[in-house]
C-alpha positions, 0 to 999 in steps of 0.5 A, a space after each residue: 499500500 502506498 504511503 500517501 495518495 489522493 482521495 477523489 471526491 465527485 461532487 460539484 464545488 458549488 453544491 458544497 458551498 451551498 451545503 456547507 455555508 448556506 444550509 448550515 447557517 448555524 455552524 455549531 450544528 456541525 459538532 452535533 452532526 459529528 457526534 451523531 456520526 460516531 453514534 451511527 458507527 457504534 461508538 460507545 464513547 465520544 470525546 469532544 474538545 472545544 477551544 478557541 483554536 481547535 474542535 476535536 471529535 474523537 470516537 471509539 466506533 468502528 472506524 473506516 477502511 479505504 472504501 469507507 473513507 471514499 463513502 464518507 466524502 461522497 455526498 448523497 450516498 445511500 449507504 445509511 438508507 440502505 443500511 438503517 441499522 448499525 451493525 453491532 448495537 443495531 442502532 437506528 442510524 441518524 444521519 441520512 444525507 451525509 452532508 454534516 461534515 461539510 458544515 465545517 466550511 462555515 467554521 474553519 479553514 482546514 479539517 482533518 479526518 483520521 481513522 483506523 479500522 483493524 490493520 488500516 489507518 489513514 488521515 485525510 486533510 481538507 484545506 479550504 484555500 488549497 481546495 479553492 485553487 484546484 479549480 473544478 478538480 478536487 482531490 483530498 490529500 490522503 496519508 496512510 499511517 501505521 495502525 496504533 494498537 493502543 488507540 484501537 478502532 475509531 475516528 477523529 475529526 479535527 477542525 483547525 484554523 477556526 473562523 468563529 468562536 464556539 461557546 462550550 456552554 452552547 455546545 453542551 446545550 446543543 449536544 443535550 438536545 441533539 444527541 441520543 444521550 439516553 441510548 445504552 452504551 453511549 457516552 459523550 464527554 465535553 472538555 473532560 466532563 460527561 454531557 448528561 441529559 437534562 433532569 427535571 422534576 414535575 408531574 409526568 404524563 406518559 405518551 403513547 399514541 399511534 398513526 398509520 405510519 408508526 407510533 408516537 411515544 414519550 413523556 410530557 412534564 408539567 413543572 411545578 408552578 414554583 420551579 423556574 427552569 432556565 432552559 428552553 420551553 416547549 416539548 421536544 420532537 425527536 426523530 431517532 432520539 435527536 431533537 428536531 424542534 420544539 413545539 407547544 402544540 397549541 398550548 400557547 393559548 393556555 396562558 402561563 400554564 404553557 410555560 410549565 410544559 416540558 418533555 419529549 415526543 418520539 416520532 421516528 417516521 417523520 420526514 425531516 428537512 435536509 438541515 434537520 431543523 424542521 419537518 416536511 409539513 405537507 407530508 402525510 406523515 406529519 399531518 398524521 402526527 399532528 392529528 395524533 398529538 392533538 389527542 395527546 394535548 387534550 389529555 395534557 390540558 385536563 391534567 394541567 387543569 387538575 394540577 392547577 386546581 390542586 395548587 389553588 385548593 392548597 392556597 385556598 386552604 391556607 388562606 382560610 385557615 389564617 382568616 379563621 384564626 384571625 377571626 377567632 382572636 377578634 371574637 375572643 376580644 369581642 364576645 358581645 359580637 359573637 353569635 354563639 353566646 358568652 365565651 368561656 373564661 381562661 381555665 387550666 389550659 392556660 388560655 388568656 382571658 376571653 380566649 375560646 376553645 377550638 376543639 383542644 387545638 386552638 386552630 380551626 379544624 379540618 372537615 372532610 368533603 362530602 355530604 354536608 347538611 347544615 344543622 338546624 338553628 333559629 330561622 331568622 333569615 328573611 330570604 331562604 337560600 338553596 341548601 348545598 348538599 353535594 360539594 365538588 372534589 375541590 371544596 375546602 371545608 374548615 370549622 371554627 369552634 367556639 366553646 361548644 358551638 361554631 361555624 363551618 366554612 365551605 369554599 367551593 365552586 358555585 359558578 361565576 354568576 352565583 352569589 359571592 357568599 351566603 349562609 345556611 344555618 351555621 354553614 358559610 359558603 364562599 363562591 370561588 368562581 366569583 370574579 372578586 374572589 378570583 381577583 383577590 386570590 392571586 395574592 396571599 395577603 389579599 386572599 386572606 383579607 377577602 375571606 375574612 371580610 366575607 366571613 365576618 359579614 356572615 357572622 355579623 348577620 348571624 348575630 341577631 340579624 340586625 335590621 340597621 345596616 349601619 350597625 351591622 357594618 360597624 360590627 363587621 368593621 370592628 371584627 375586621 380591625 381586631 382580626 388584623 391588628 397584630 399587637 393583641 392586648 
């Protein structure tokens, strides 16, 4: 075998300019393509080095012989289409067009490809200036090397004389999105540190649906409302484990809830564009995919609504508890305003003068949600309002006990046009659908104040149902003032 020679490339130079410098507008994608080439070659480890003067991608894959090198530099080779599975791990090969390596034309003046396979080892040098001087002919210098038994099989691509700077953090982000890091027997290292998939916590929704072209599967994640994810929003659409694009699939209209959506959907049957930045959107495969994903997003929206309801329920429970505790203190200071008679004096429990019992805990008690019958009391209300017997699963019920009596407080959904609040016996109902409630519930402080206002209103009406509105307002004002006075005498 000669010590050197040339590797003839049969492709029009104008095509390479289009492919390398125009098609790959973001030249950072070339690193992703080189790593994916290593994956297709059954590599188990890829080491990427990014410096101001050098980019190197080294793998321990199958390597190439002379025929492999010729195929490597052949644009539009059908090799990966005819053999879609890698020979050793039977991986679904990612590359289809064989043009990723020529994206280097937009990032450097020179690149070298060194490879070894068994007893064959060689290096191919591509120099852009020399290439431009060749005219219509193009021959790459090929140097045959002695095999390195310590190195073993594999390929190393080095980009030299860089024409732009690459940010390692941005390179890592692109690798996380565009490389099958979750595949078994495959690891990628960047400047000595292993690149790992992003790990997020939240409510996970498994996805499995089908089309006539193949299944779609994956997982959609709903982040907690309290979590701020600095990464890009949206759901990744992956083809052969590589993110092609992100999409919200119409969730943009959901408001802030859309910002909490993450995850990935795998659809290997989707036809991608040549630069792998999108899909052939008028293809029947893509149209079938959109139809299936619409069904998936309907289920996701139902889950988001449920999770939002649970979060709002916890906030409502907290605000109601605080409002009741404040009203309890105000009633203890103003026993004449209590509709439950005189409050007990302090006893062995050590409560201060005028304090009231709350079932031994000093706090409003939780009650279970279900069948709720208001206990009969003296009927002095002028207007009898309908009794709510069945509550929704989102209802929040607590009881304020004073001595042997008290009131039950229920926050539930009674419709936007329903009453703001009303009482049935000693049960106070507050409408969570009322526009005023929804507005005040957005902030914790106003939420508690709003509930306290409604509760003191109903408690004041329970106290002999005064006919003098001014007297009723004065009583409510006094209770509210003492409920929100921090320094209790």
